[in-house]
C-alpha positions as CSV (number, residue, x, y, z in Angstrom):
1,M,2.0,8.4,-15.0
2,K,2.5,5.6,-12.4
3,T,3.0,2.1,-13.7
4,L,0.6,-0.7,-13.0
5,R,3.1,-2.2,-10.6
6,Q,3.5,1.0,-8.7
7,Q,-0.3,1.4,-8.4
8,F,-0.4,-2.3,-7.2
9,T,2.0,-1.7,-4.4
10,E,0.4,1.6,-3.4
11,H,-3.3,0.8,-3.5
12,V,-3.7,-3.0,-3.4
13,A,-3.2,-4.0,0.3
14,Q,-0.1,-6.1,0.7
15,T,0.1,-9.1,3.0
16,S,3.6,-10.2,2.0
17,P,6.9,-8.2,2.1
18,S,7.9,-9.8,-1.2
19,P,5.0,-10.5,-3.6
20,L,5.8,-12.2,-6.9
21,M,5.1,-9.0,-8.9
22,I,4.4,-10.9,-12.1
23,E,2.1,-8.8,-14.2
24,V,-0.5,-11.0,-15.9
25,A,-1.6,-10.3,-19.5
26,R,-3.4,-13.5,-20.3
27,A,-3.6,-17.2,-19.3
28,E,-4.5,-20.3,-21.2
29,G,-4.3,-24.0,-20.3
30,P,-1.2,-24.5,-18.0
31,Y,0.4,-21.2,-19.0
32,I,0.4,-17.5,-17.8
33,W,1.9,-14.7,-19.9
34,T,3.2,-11.3,-18.9
35,P,2.7,-8.3,-21.2
36,P,5.2,-7.8,-24.1
37,S,8.5,-6.3,-23.2
38,P,11.9,-5.7,-24.9
39,E,13.2,-8.9,-23.4
40,H,10.0,-10.9,-24.2
41,P,8.3,-9.4,-27.3
42,E,5.4,-11.8,-26.9
43,G,5.4,-11.7,-23.2
44,Q,7.2,-14.1,-20.8
45,R,5.5,-17.5,-20.6
46,F,5.2,-19.2,-17.3
47,F,4.3,-22.8,-16.6
48,D,1.7,-22.5,-13.9
49,L,2.6,-25.2,-11.4
50,I,0.5,-23.7,-8.7
51,S,-2.9,-23.4,-10.4
52,G,-3.8,-20.5,-8.0
53,V,-3.2,-23.0,-5.2
54,S,-5.2,-25.8,-6.7
55,V,-8.0,-23.6,-8.1
56,S,-7.6,-23.9,-11.8
57,N,-8.0,-27.6,-12.1
58,V,-9.3,-27.5,-15.7
59,G,-6.7,-25.0,-16.8
60,H,-6.9,-21.3,-17.6
61,G,-9.5,-20.1,-20.1
62,R,-11.3,-23.4,-20.5
63,P,-13.8,-22.6,-23.2
64,E,-16.7,-24.5,-21.6
65,V,-16.2,-22.5,-18.3
66,V,-15.8,-19.2,-20.1
67,R,-19.0,-19.8,-22.1
68,A,-20.9,-20.7,-18.9
69,V,-19.8,-17.5,-17.2
70,Q,-20.7,-15.4,-20.2
71,E,-24.1,-16.9,-20.7
72,Q,-25.1,-16.8,-17.0
73,A,-23.8,-13.2,-16.6
74,A,-26.0,-12.2,-19.5
75,A,-29.1,-13.9,-18.0
76,Y,-28.8,-12.6,-14.4
77,M,-26.2,-12.2,-11.7
78,H,-27.0,-11.4,-8.0
79,T,-30.7,-11.3,-7.2
80,M,-31.1,-11.9,-3.5
81,V,-29.2,-13.3,-0.5
82,Y,-28.5,-17.0,-0.3
83,G,-31.3,-19.4,0.0
84,E,-34.3,-17.1,-0.8
85,M,-34.5,-17.4,-4.6
86,V,-34.6,-20.6,-6.8
87,E,-31.6,-20.0,-9.1
88,A,-31.1,-22.7,-11.7
89,P,-27.2,-22.7,-11.7
90,Q,-27.2,-23.1,-7.9
91,V,-29.8,-25.8,-7.9
92,R,-28.3,-27.7,-10.8
93,Y,-24.8,-27.6,-9.3
94,A,-26.0,-28.8,-5.9
95,S,-28.0,-31.6,-7.5
96,R,-25.0,-32.7,-9.6
97,L,-22.6,-32.7,-6.6
98,A,-25.2,-34.6,-4.6
99,S,-25.4,-37.3,-7.3
100,L,-21.6,-37.9,-6.9
101,L,-21.6,-37.9,-3.1
102,P,-22.6,-40.5,-0.5
103,E,-26.1,-40.5,0.9
104,K,-25.1,-38.8,4.1
105,L,-23.7,-35.8,2.1
106,Q,-26.7,-34.6,0.2
107,S,-27.3,-31.1,1.5
108,I,-24.9,-28.4,0.1
109,Y,-24.6,-24.9,1.6
110,F,-22.7,-22.7,-0.8
111,V,-20.5,-20.0,0.5
112,N,-17.8,-17.7,-0.9
113,S,-14.5,-19.3,0.1
114,G,-12.7,-22.1,1.9
115,T,-12.3,-20.3,5.1
116,E,-16.1,-19.5,5.2
117,A,-16.8,-23.2,4.5
118,V,-14.7,-24.1,7.6
119,E,-16.5,-21.4,9.6
120,G,-19.9,-22.8,8.5
121,G,-18.8,-26.3,9.3
122,L,-17.7,-25.4,12.8
123,K,-21.0,-23.6,13.5
124,L,-23.0,-26.5,12.1
125,A,-21.2,-29.0,14.3
126,K,-21.7,-26.9,17.4
127,R,-25.4,-26.4,16.6
128,A,-26.0,-30.1,15.7
129,T,-24.3,-31.5,18.8
130,G,-24.9,-28.9,21.3
131,R,-21.2,-29.1,22.3
132,R,-18.5,-26.5,22.2
133,R,-15.1,-28.3,22.1
134,V,-13.2,-28.6,18.8
135,V,-10.3,-30.9,18.0
136,A,-7.9,-30.1,15.2
137,F,-4.4,-31.3,14.2
138,R,-1.0,-29.7,14.4
139,N,0.5,-28.4,11.2
140,A,-3.0,-27.9,9.7
141,Y,-4.2,-24.9,7.7
142,H,-7.9,-24.2,7.5
143,G,-8.1,-20.4,6.7
144,S,-7.5,-16.9,8.0
145,T,-10.8,-15.8,9.5
146,Q,-10.9,-16.0,13.3
147,G,-12.7,-19.3,13.6
148,A,-10.6,-21.0,11.0
149,L,-7.5,-19.4,12.4
150,S,-8.4,-20.7,15.9
151,I,-7.9,-24.3,14.7
152,M,-4.7,-23.7,12.8
153,S,-1.5,-24.9,14.3
154,S,2.0,-24.3,12.9
155,P,5.3,-25.9,13.9
156,E,6.3,-22.5,15.4
157,G,3.4,-22.7,17.9
158,D,1.4,-19.5,18.2
159,E,3.2,-17.5,15.5
160,W,0.2,-17.3,13.3
161,R,-2.5,-17.0,16.0
162,A,-0.9,-14.9,18.8
163,P,-1.2,-11.5,17.1
164,F,-5.0,-12.0,16.7
165,E,-6.0,-13.5,20.1
166,P,-8.3,-14.0,21.8
167,L,-9.7,-16.6,19.4
168,L,-12.1,-19.5,19.9
169,P,-11.8,-21.2,23.3
170,E,-11.9,-24.9,23.9
171,V,-9.7,-26.0,21.0
172,D,-7.4,-28.9,21.4
173,W,-4.7,-30.1,18.9
174,L,-3.6,-33.6,18.3
175,S,-0.6,-34.9,16.3
176,F,-1.5,-36.1,12.8
177,N,-1.3,-39.8,12.3
178,D,-0.9,-40.5,16.0
179,F,-3.3,-43.2,17.1
180,E,-2.4,-42.8,20.8
181,Q,-3.9,-39.3,21.0
182,L,-7.4,-40.3,19.7
183,G,-8.6,-41.0,23.2
184,R,-8.6,-37.2,23.8
185,I,-11.7,-37.1,21.6
186,D,-14.6,-37.5,24.0
187,E,-18.2,-36.9,24.7
188,T,-17.5,-33.1,25.1
189,T,-16.2,-32.9,21.6
190,A,-18.4,-31.2,19.0
191,C,-16.2,-32.0,16.0
192,V,-12.8,-33.1,14.8
193,V,-11.5,-31.1,11.8
194,V,-8.9,-32.9,9.6
195,E,-7.3,-32.6,6.2
196,P,-7.0,-36.1,4.6
197,V,-3.7,-34.6,3.1
198,Q,-2.1,-31.9,5.1
199,G,-1.3,-29.4,2.3
200,E,0.5,-26.5,3.9
201,A,2.5,-28.9,6.1
202,G,4.2,-29.9,2.8
203,V,1.8,-32.6,1.5
204,R,1.5,-35.1,4.3
205,P,-1.2,-37.7,3.6
206,A,-3.1,-39.4,6.4
207,T,-2.6,-43.1,6.7
208,P,-5.8,-45.0,5.8
209,S,-5.8,-46.8,9.1
210,F,-5.5,-43.5,11.0
211,L,-8.6,-42.0,9.4
212,E,-10.5,-45.3,9.9
213,A,-9.6,-45.1,13.6
214,L,-10.5,-41.4,13.8
215,R,-13.9,-42.2,12.1
216,Q,-14.5,-44.9,14.6
217,R,-13.6,-42.8,17.6
218,C,-15.9,-39.9,16.4
219,S,-18.8,-42.3,16.0
220,E,-18.2,-43.8,19.4
221,V,-18.4,-40.4,21.2
222,G,-20.9,-38.7,19.0
223,A,-18.4,-36.1,17.6
224,L,-18.9,-35.0,14.0
225,M,-16.0,-35.6,11.7
226,I,-15.2,-32.7,9.4
227,F,-13.0,-33.2,6.3
228,D,-11.3,-30.1,5.0
229,E,-11.0,-30.9,1.3
230,I,-10.6,-27.3,0.2
231,Q,-7.3,-28.1,-1.5
232,T,-7.7,-31.8,-2.2
233,G,-11.2,-31.8,-3.6
234,M,-12.4,-31.7,-7.3
235,G,-10.0,-34.3,-8.6
236,R,-6.6,-33.1,-7.3
237,T,-5.6,-36.3,-5.6
238,G,-6.9,-38.8,-8.2
239,S,-10.5,-39.1,-7.1
240,L,-13.2,-36.5,-7.1
241,F,-12.7,-36.1,-3.3
242,A,-9.8,-37.5,-1.3
243,F,-12.1,-39.2,1.2
244,E,-13.0,-41.6,-1.6
245,R,-9.4,-43.0,-1.5
246,Y,-10.0,-43.8,2.2
247,R,-12.6,-46.1,3.6
248,V,-14.3,-43.3,5.6
249,V,-17.1,-40.8,5.0
250,P,-17.1,-37.5,6.9
251,D,-20.1,-36.0,8.6
252,I,-19.3,-32.6,7.1
253,L,-17.3,-31.9,4.0
254,C,-15.7,-28.5,3.4
255,V,-14.8,-27.7,-0.2
256,A,-13.7,-24.6,-2.2
257,K,-10.8,-23.6,-4.5
258,A,-11.5,-25.7,-7.6
259,L,-15.2,-25.9,-6.7
260,G,-15.8,-22.7,-8.6
261,G,-13.9,-23.5,-11.8
262,G,-11.8,-20.4,-11.3
263,M,-14.6,-18.3,-9.7
264,P,-14.9,-17.7,-5.9
265,L,-17.0,-20.5,-4.4
266,G,-17.0,-22.7,-1.4
267,A,-19.4,-25.0,0.3
268,F,-19.9,-27.1,3.5
269,I,-21.9,-30.3,2.9
270,S,-23.7,-32.6,5.3
271,S,-26.9,-34.6,5.6
272,R,-30.2,-32.9,5.3
273,E,-31.0,-33.7,8.9
274,T,-27.8,-32.1,10.2
275,M,-28.0,-29.1,8.0
276,S,-31.6,-28.4,9.0
277,T,-30.4,-27.5,12.5
278,L,-29.3,-24.1,11.0
279,S,-32.9,-23.3,10.1
280,H,-34.3,-22.9,13.6
281,N,-33.3,-21.8,17.2
282,P,-32.4,-19.4,15.6
283,A,-33.6,-19.2,12.1
284,L,-31.0,-18.1,9.6
285,G,-28.3,-19.9,11.7
286,H,-25.8,-19.1,8.9
287,I,-26.4,-16.5,6.2
288,T,-24.4,-15.1,3.3
289,T,-25.1,-12.5,0.7
290,F,-23.0,-13.8,-2.2
291,G,-22.6,-17.4,-1.4
292,G,-23.6,-19.6,-4.3
293,H,-23.5,-16.7,-6.7
294,P,-25.2,-17.9,-10.0
295,V,-22.2,-17.0,-12.2
296,C,-19.8,-18.9,-9.8
297,C,-22.1,-21.9,-9.7
298,A,-22.4,-21.9,-13.5
299,A,-18.7,-21.9,-13.8
300,G,-18.2,-24.6,-11.2
301,L,-20.8,-26.9,-12.8
302,A,-19.1,-26.4,-16.2
303,A,-15.7,-27.2,-14.7
304,L,-17.0,-30.3,-13.0
305,E,-18.5,-31.6,-16.2
306,V,-15.2,-31.0,-18.0
307,L,-13.5,-33.2,-15.4
308,I,-16.1,-36.0,-15.7
309,E,-16.7,-35.9,-19.5
310,N,-13.0,-35.9,-20.3
311,D,-12.2,-38.5,-17.6
312,L,-9.4,-36.1,-16.4
313,I,-9.4,-37.5,-12.9
314,A,-8.3,-40.9,-14.2
315,E,-5.2,-39.2,-15.6
316,V,-4.1,-37.5,-12.4
317,E,-2.2,-40.4,-10.9
318,P,-0.2,-41.2,-14.0
319,K,0.7,-37.5,-14.5
320,G,1.8,-37.2,-10.9
321,A,3.8,-40.4,-11.2
322,L,5.5,-39.0,-14.3
323,Y,6.6,-35.8,-12.4
324,E,7.9,-38.0,-9.6
325,E,9.8,-40.3,-12.1
326,L,11.4,-37.3,-13.8
327,L,12.4,-35.2,-10.7
328,A,13.1,-37.8,-7.9
329,P,16.5,-38.9,-9.4
330,H,17.9,-35.3,-9.3
331,P,20.6,-35.1,-6.6
332,A,19.2,-31.9,-5.2
333,V,15.8,-33.6,-4.5
334,K,15.7,-35.3,-1.1
335,E,12.2,-36.6,-1.2
336,I,8.9,-36.2,-3.1
337,R,5.7,-36.4,-1.1
338,R,2.7,-36.7,-3.3
339,A,-1.1,-37.2,-3.5
340,G,-2.1,-37.3,-7.1
341,L,-1.1,-34.0,-8.7
342,L,-0.4,-32.3,-5.3
343,M,3.2,-32.7,-4.5
344,A,6.0,-31.3,-2.4
345,V,9.5,-31.6,-3.8
346,E,11.8,-31.6,-0.7
347,L,15.2,-29.9,-1.0
348,G,16.0,-30.0,2.7
349,S,17.1,-26.4,2.8
350,S,15.1,-23.2,2.9
351,E,18.0,-21.3,1.5
352,K,18.1,-23.5,-1.6
353,M,14.3,-23.3,-1.9
354,Y,14.3,-19.5,-1.9
355,R,17.1,-19.4,-4.4
356,L,15.2,-21.8,-6.6
357,M,12.2,-19.5,-6.6
358,E,14.4,-16.8,-8.1
359,L,15.6,-19.2,-10.8
360,F,12.1,-20.3,-11.5
361,K,10.9,-16.7,-12.0
362,E,13.8,-16.1,-14.5
363,R,13.1,-19.3,-16.4
364,G,9.3,-19.2,-16.6
365,I,8.2,-21.6,-13.8
366,L,5.5,-20.4,-11.3
367,S,5.8,-22.3,-8.0
368,D,5.9,-21.5,-4.3
369,W,6.6,-23.2,-1.0
370,F,4.3,-24.2,1.8
371,L,3.2,-22.1,4.8
372,F,4.6,-24.6,7.3
373,C,7.3,-26.1,5.1
374,D,9.7,-23.7,3.4
375,T,12.3,-26.4,2.5
376,A,10.1,-27.8,-0.3
377,F,8.4,-26.4,-3.4
378,R,4.9,-27.0,-4.6
379,I,3.8,-28.7,-7.9
380,S,0.1,-28.6,-8.4
381,P,-0.5,-27.9,-12.1
382,P,-3.9,-27.8,-13.8
383,L,-5.2,-31.4,-14.1
384,T,-5.4,-30.8,-17.9
385,I,-1.6,-30.6,-18.3
386,T,-0.4,-33.1,-20.9
387,A,2.4,-35.6,-20.5
388,G,4.4,-33.5,-23.0
389,E,3.9,-30.4,-20.9
390,V,4.9,-32.3,-17.7
391,R,8.1,-33.3,-19.4
392,A,8.7,-29.8,-20.7
393,S,8.2,-28.2,-17.3
394,C,10.4,-30.8,-15.7
395,R,13.2,-30.0,-18.0
396,I,13.1,-26.3,-16.9
397,V,12.8,-27.4,-13.2
398,S,15.8,-29.7,-13.6
399,D,17.9,-27.0,-15.2
400,C,17.1,-24.7,-12.3
401,L,17.9,-27.5,-9.8
402,D,21.3,-28.0,-11.6
403,E,22.2,-24.4,-10.7
404,L,21.7,-25.0,-7.0
């Protein structure tokens, strides 16, 4: 009989020539365990320093989230396509999010993922402005569907996009944090899509003054400002959303990943006036079957309340600072770039980084690198990780760095 790993490689479509191949038996808090083996009778334990790429913000198996999923699944699951039925989990979650957002971000359109949130945001901006031109930034990652892929730009130029062209026309790329290029945003621009922290570039935060200038320029020419907070939202950077740390409010906010508390959920958020443009000329301007699934919304709302009721967001900056304090002095570490508990530990060498991943796998650390930066490794653990667990994981990381 074929092993589970053999079936995985044969029947689960692969997008990488070298998947991690870590078989998951269970997960709890900041840990993932493999099945028992002769080498690890209780299973090998991994510190999860990725959190499913900033998804599991409240940790694995959080009881409040599990209970919400179980109770909602027992009541009802899918009933009808998005926006037709009044489903309590969806309405309650939208209302709770709206209560925490500025007045101009009160209308939430739930979708299935981050890339669909970006797609919806692009469509909304074109519909609301009547314009076609989109401005994005180099080294940004916004998703893998064709619209989101169209506004992605890697340091290698068209490596990511070229195999799938033609893509969206009338897309222009600016350099991140470059004030001089903002004049290229003009009256033909429908929207500007920006990450407040460029994640896959290796955690590169925007300077506050740059986002202020970008906001001003968009307002001057009537272009909508779209914040991609798919990775930075839901407490990851030390505030519920990263835009709160800057003195700007976007016209459209795209969120996903941790939004679902571990379940698949995304959203694009705007004003009621702007969002209403999708309801006519044509009607059903954006539709989705499973967006805002009641079980996902129940999980997301439960996770949000865990963040708020336990004041976990206030602990993000101190925990991130502790990681930096413990790892920055190591001679193998060239730099640490950080926004809360999203950080890139720079080694300055892709060869060292790939070797480190092998050592991590042997010693029980789950990390990875960045799509556009393979000289640094990622640390983005669950926000629930304790100071003691930060120290314990750093000891293992430091031991592995010693071997480099």
